[in-house]
Residue, then its C-alpha position, 0 to 999 in steps of 0.5 A: m878172719v882168724e888169720q887177719g886177727l892174729n896177724s894184727s896182734e903183736d903178742q909174741d906168745m901167739n907166734i906158734i898159733k900164728y904159724l899153725i893158722g898160716t899153715i892150715v889156712p892156705k890149704e884147699v880141699s875138694i868138695i868131693q873129698v869133704v863128702r867122701e870123708g864124712a866132713g860135710v853136711l851130706s854125711l850128717k848122722d842122727d845125732d847131728y840132726a838132733w843137735i841141729e834141731k835143738y840148736a834151732l829151737a834154742n834160737l826161736i824168736l819169742k816176742d812176749q813169751d818166756f817159753p814156746v807153747p804149741d801155737t808158737e810160730l817156728n820163727f828162729d834166728y836163721v843166720n845164727v843157725q846157718s853160721y853154726i852149721i858152717r862153722t861146725y861142718l864145713l869150715l875145716c879149710h877152704i873149698k877149691y873154687q874150681d869145684i864150685s864154679q862149674k855146672y853141678a848136677c844133684f847126686i842121687p844114689r843110684k836106683v836098682i834097675n830091673a834088668i828085664t824092664a831095662t832090656a825089654d822091647g819097647i818100641i815106640e810106634l804110633d801112627e803118622n800123626y805122631s811122627v812129625p820130625l823134631e826141629d830142636d837138637w834133642r840129642s845134645h840134651l839127652n847126651e847130658l842126662p845120666i844113664d838112670q834118667l835115660y832108662h826111667g825116662y824111656a820107660i815113662l814114655r813107653q807108658i804114655v804111648s800105651i795110653l795114647k794107643n787107646e785114645k779114641t781121639d787124636q792127641a797129637s796137637k797137645h803138649l806132653y805136660t798138658y796131656i799128663k794133667t788130663i789123665n788120671v794115672k798115679d805114676l804119671t805126674a809133671e813132678i815125675l817128668t821133671e825128676y827125670n828131666i823129660r823136656d816138654f814137647q808136642l805129642c806129634h813128635m812122640n815117635h821121634v823122641g822115643k826113638l832117640y831115647r831108645d837109641l841112647a839108652g841102648r848103648f853099652e854105658h849100662l855096663y858101668t852101673d856100678t861106677s860112681a856117678l861122679l865119673q859119668r859126666p858126659m863129654s861135650n859133643q865137640l870134645s867127643k868129636e875131637l877125640e874120635d878124629s884123633f883116634q881115627e887119624k893116629l890109629i884106625k886109618k894108619n896102615l899098620a902091620v899085624k904086630e903094630l895093631e896087636s901092640s895098640i890093642s894091648h896098650i888099650d887093655e893096659l890103660l883100661n885096667d890101670l884106670k879101673d884100679i884108680e877109679d876112687t882117685l879119679s872120682d876125687k880129682g873130678h875136673e882135673p885132666l885125666t892124663k895128668t892124674c895118670r902121670d902122677y900115679l906113674i901110669k905110662n901109656s902112649l895112648l895118653d898123648i892121643i887123649g890129650d889134656k881136655v878129657k877130665c877125670e869125670n869123663y872116665v866112663y865116656l872115655t872108656v866107651h871110646l877106647i872100647h870102640v877103638r879096640s873093636k876097630l883094631q881087632e877087626k883090621t887085625i882079623k882081615l889082615e890075618e885072613k889075607k895071609t892065611e894059606q888055605w889047604t888044598e886037596s892034593f896030598d902028594e908031598q912032591t906036588d909043586p907048592r905053586n900048583q897047590r896054590m893055583t888049584r882051587n879046593r872044591f870044598r872051600p866054597v862050602l867052608e867059606d859060605n858057612e863060616e865067618n869070624d866073630n868079633r873075638g876071632r872065633r869061628r861061628p856059622s854063617n848061614p846065608e839065611l841068617d847073615l844078610n849083607p846088603e852089599l852082596g845080595p843073592n844075585s851078586e855075580p862073581g868077578p870076571n876071573s873067578e870060576p863058576g860057583t867060587n868066590p874070588e880070592p882077595g888080592p894081596n895088597l887090597e886096601p879097604g875103601p874109604n867108606p865103612e862096610p855095612a855090618p852083617l845082619l843077624s836074622l832071627f828067623k825067616l818067613n816063607i810066604e807064598p800065595t795058595s788056593i783056599t782048597s789047601l785049607t783043611f777045613v774046606s775039605r772037611y766042610e765038603d765031606q760034611s755037606k755030603n754026609t748030612t743025615a736027618s734026625s731020627d724020630k725014635a726015642k733016645k737015652f740022654e745023659v746029664t752030668d750033675p755036679m751036685a750028684a754022685s752019678k749021671y742022670n739019664i733021660t729016655c725020650k724023643i728028641e722033641g721032648f728032651y728040652t722039656k724034661l731037662n728043664e723039669y730036672i733043673t727046676k727040681k734040683k733048684y738050679d738058678l739059670q742065672t748062675y748055672a748053664v747047660v752045655d752039650d757034649k761039644k761043650i757048647f751052651i744050650d739056651l733052655t729059655q729059648m724053646n723054639v730055636r732050631r735043634p742042632n743036627p745031629f742032636h747030642v745025647a750027653y749034657e753037663i751042668v756047669e757054672k755060667r761064669l766059666l762060659i766064653p762068648t764067641v761072636f761070628q761076624y757074617g756079612s752085616q749080622q752077628h751071631k753069638y755063642f757061648s762055650l767052655p774054654d776047651c771047646s774045639i773051634l771046629n765044633i762051634i763053627d759046625r754049630f754056626i753052619d748048622d744053625n744058619e743052614l749054610k751047608q747048601l751054598s753054590p758049588e764054587i763058594r766056600l766059607v772060610f773063617y778068620d780070627e782077629l788076626w785074619k788068620c784062617i781057622e783050621n783047628g784049636k780051642v776057643s781059648e786059643l783064639p788070638h786076643a792081642i788086638n782087643h783084650d775085651l771079650p768076646f772072641s771074634i770070628f769073621v766069616r767070608e764067602e770065598n770063590i774056590e777059583n779066584s780067591l787067594l790066601y797066603m801060606v806063611k811058614l815060620q822057619t827056625k833052627g832047633r830049640s836048642c840053638s839060641t841066638d848067641q850060641y857058637f859051634e865048634k864045627v860047621c856040620d854041628y850047626l848045619n845038622l840042626d833040625q829045622e822047625e817049621q810052623k805054617c798058617l794061612f792068612h787072608p790078603t788083607a792081614k797086616w804085617y803086624q798081625v803076622d808078627i803077633w801070630r809069630k810071637t805065639r809060636l816063637q816065644q823066645t823072641d817075643s820082641s817085635c821084629a822087622y821083616i826084610n825082603r832079602e832080594s830087594k832089601v825092602i822092609y815092609d811097613k807094619n800097617e801094610s797088608i801082605s797082599i803087597l806081595e801080589k802073587n809072588a812067593v818070597t822069603l823074608d828075614a826077621i831082624s831086630e828093629d835095632q838094626t833099622r832106622t826110620v827115614t822120612l821120604c818126601f816127593g811133593s806133598n806126598k810124605k812116607v815114613i819107611q823103615i830101612l836097614s841102618s847098614l844100607r847106603m843112602r843110594d839104596l834108598l833110591s830103589i824101584d820098590i821105594l819109588r813105586q810107593f810114590n807111584l813113580t815108575v822112573s829109574p832110580k838113576d833119574c832121581v836125586f836126593t836132598l837132605g832135609d824137608i826144605d830145599e837143600q843142596e843135592l847129596s854128593e856121590e860121597d854122601m850117597n855112599k855113606l851108611v844111613e846110620e852115619f846121618s843125624q837122626p831122624v833122616q828126612c830126604r826129598i826126592w827130585l826127578k830129573a828131566y833130560i830135555h834135548h836142545n837141538d840147537i846146541q845138541q845137548d841135554i838140559v837137565i831140569k829137576v822136578k820136586d813136585d807131583t803137580v808140575t805140568v809141561n807148561q811150567i817146565l817150558h817156562m822154567q829159567e833153564i829153557p833158553n827162550e820163548t820160541y820153544k813152545y813144545l815138549a815131545s817125548r824122545d821115545r815116542n816123538v809125540v808132542i805132550a799137552d801143556d796141562q799134562k803132569f810130569i809125574d804122569l808121563k812115566e818117562t824122563k827124556f824129551i825134546l824141546l821143539k819150536e813151532s816149525e819143528t812140529c806137525c799136526v797129524s790127523i787120522s780119519k775114522l780111527k774108530k767107528e764110534q769116533e766121528g771126529g777122528y784123531s788129531k795129535r801134534y808130532s815132532k817132524f823127526a817122527a816117523v809113520a811108525d810113531v803115529l801107528k804106535n801112539s794112535d792104537v791103530d789095529a795091527d791089520c790096518f794101514l795108513r793111507f796118505g792122499d788117495d793112492i799111496v800107503p807110506s812105509e813105517e820108516t817114512k819121516l813126517r817131515l817129508f809130508p806137507s803139514p797138516i798131515e791127514f791119514h786115512i785108515i784102510t784094512d787092505n794094503f796096496p799090492a805094489l811096492v815102489t822105492v825111489t832113491n835120490f843118488e844126488q843125496e846120501n841115504c835119501s830115498i822113499q818107499f810106499k805102496c800103491l796100485k799097479s795101475m799108477t803111472v810113472k808120472r804119478v810116481f815122479d810127482i809123489s817123489c818130488q813132493l816127498l823128497k822136496t825137490t824141484a821137478s824141473y831139475y830132475y827126471l825119473e830113471y828105471e833100470a838105468g834108462d829113461v822111461d815113458y811117464d805115461l806107462p802104468l807100473e804093471d806094464l813095466e813088470s807084470s810079474s813083479d810087485n817091486f819097482h825101483f826108480k832113480l831120481a837123477s838131475t837134469l842139470d850139468m852142475t851140483c853144489s854142496m851145502r852144509y848145515k851143521s852135520d847135514i850135507f845136501k847136494l843141490p843141482c844147479s846151472k849157471t843161471t840158477a839164482f843162489k837164493d833159490l838154492v837157499e830156499e830149497m835148502f830151507q825146505k829140506l831142513h824145514i826152516p821157515k822162509e821168513d827166517i832167511d834173514q837170520f842166516q848167512v851163507e859162506q863159500i868154502l874156498s879151502d880148509n882155512e879160507r871162506s867167503d860170504i855170499d850175497m844171496d842175490l847173486t847167480i851161480d855164474d856171478i859166483l864163478e866169475t869172482d874166481s877166474d881160476n875156478k871158472e869151470t868148477v862144477n861142484l861148489q861148496f857152501e855152508l849155511k849158518k846162523k848169523d849169531e853163531 
């Protein structure tokens, strides 16, 4: 307005003022500069506040009053006061539009964060009702929060979790803000949640929300808590991804030499130092590109070209984080390249030795050095105990390469390139637990209990001298009397001294309370002679839970646990139990009690008195306990300590503390005990089996180990991730290593949790709770931490169903534990409805339609038609089964499959018909269906083998009585080998044999008889079907249709399907001719006069649609 007024004036005397106004007005200033230089409302002083208050009072609107009075309304001319403030404090010059056009966050001075609170362990872990996965993208929301809000928000969530853990009812269905209103906690209000920008969510997502807060708050942006909040504006997810990809492409993935890598690291250090020097300037520039500001201040660095113009000055902190990550990656590559070039010393000290031989000779000490040292991220050497450094890729069972020597590690090749997948980071084991099952006889209290039961003595009736320590008296008070009169005398003394039994109590020399108001209770044995009067408030209650009964005792805090246990055993007369039964005492952690004081009993589960001791009767032969040994390095060794020499580390004394636990003890209870023994690591840990890489669920009992001794490594929970696995309606939330690859999730131990006994190779993963695309091989090789959290996967089982017609396997994926065989047969992958049965490929037995797929415990099957099966029955399988046994089998099965699937005793045999016991190798397709076997306990003596030399590998073998005739052998052979009796005869020892002779007349001294089935016809023809070739005897008068029907019989194809087939005569390799089935062999020979005398015709049987 001033500028417009002066420009419209024609007064020449105003030219100087016009010039000054014209120079000042176009200038712009950043609102950040206004704030920094004290020229804005954010820097008002006390005098300014007082003057504005007076100015506001001077602008009060008084209706009918001359002066304001106490009840005058504070109604002033707001527009006038506002214009005064703007004119006085803000309108020095124009504020840049870019500063006020962006999204603003209110700047509140940083609060001091307690370092202990910020780094204390606060794992949010509630039960599965609070573990429902999130559907919204919370990570994007949390990335926008300043670091202060992340830390304080996480602290608030931890406080809410501690309240939820003590709730008696499930609160998972409520929303956070609704739940806050129902609890009366001063520091938890909706206003506080809003202040720290905590979004409302349903409490069933609490575990996942807490995990996101913890992951983000744990990043190392907290190193910049002294940096201006104006420089902590987060990058967008897209910009952060672009910057990361740019660094990957132009620096990390490039094949750089060591000098080039060192040069890049030096450039990063220089840029970080230069940016640190101009922090104040960067906070002034705000939204301007950081690279432009650097060039304005003559900062020259090749990295500025990689960063680009999209990164603003306000993203300074997050850019620094990216640069430090890149520097770490480059340092890692540098170390690896240097290690490859380093020539290790040899033990040859002969200067004349050939250097090539020195390089070829393996140093015997090198495995020790390599196994016990590794580089840290600063290039220093530090110890690497195999127990402290778990590499998921190289387990304890890893085998050396084919060219490596036993006990050595293979040398890396000179041109070995790193693989495309990131290598898992090594894990730091904080300590280890050795757990092994043991008998209760190893419990020291058991042997002590046995000794006491043997040395039980009766109380003496003689008078004794008793001592009473009186806190009000200078010396002890003595009472001499018999045992039965002592309590009366003691009561008289207490009454005389005017002690109030509501305030004072009497304890014996074992520091256990004596109730003088109950005079008829059983006297302890042995009876104590020393007593003391103490204040009753000092007593601690201890409750013994024995069966359904509770027994309460009071004692002083320093009372020995064994003394109070002795009193419990004596009061309840439990010393005379049976010889094989022993009493074992457990605390609230289900840890065996062997010694210690009452006050040392664990109290982490229930903080309210009394202490609880659980009493169990254990059988010394069958009962099992678990010995847990806690092993750590010496107390002088901390987790961040380095050693100049490997021997300095290896020579540290190991500390071992051990304890016995009941099998029902949970892993979290073991961890509570561990915290009391290893106080320097007071945060919760995850326990991993170094061999199987399985992390045990905290709420799972240690009995999952069964009778196996294992060594578990304790790792920080920051090195783990929570993964939700689903199979059908069964859902499990498991904790795994973040450095594991996705393929490692499909382990036998994980599948066993779903009661799946299949191989991991027969499973696939899909990502997400809904049906999504199967994870590729590349995805399966990725680390778990590379996937967006939380990770949720569904397990699918693969069924391999063999299709005989196409000689291929049909792969069907099953995702539900309720899928039956009938549902599989009706899936769209099954070609048509003619396939009615599914048989086990291993057992060859047909599976019932209502059988669940998950219960089969196998994945390979055969698809069968009705004609490809046969019904097998076994009469009198067991005496108690009148109806016997009946089951359907594949015709490709053998008698051995029937024996295996019917649980026939090993000393029993299957008889077919009345007179033969077929060999176990005999195929079921040789018998007429339905097949009926009978169980016999004594096998027949004679072994008969019949071979059909017209057909390759075609023979049968069975046992029978030696009284069987040759004619019966011939009939059985024709029946089982599917031959026409009129076309064959039986030979014995290359000659004819009389059919009426019994076998014993052929060879009385032998039990083995070999026969040959030979053709009576002068011609044969070969007929092929797929890979099978049969030689069929014939004559010129033989009807060709009879040959085809015989072929069908051998192939077990129903005769009614004959119209679906055709036969071709093979004339040559490239020439074939269709054959009419109504012809005779002579008709076929007449069609080719040149081959009229041919005695071996060749045909091929095939389906018409093939």
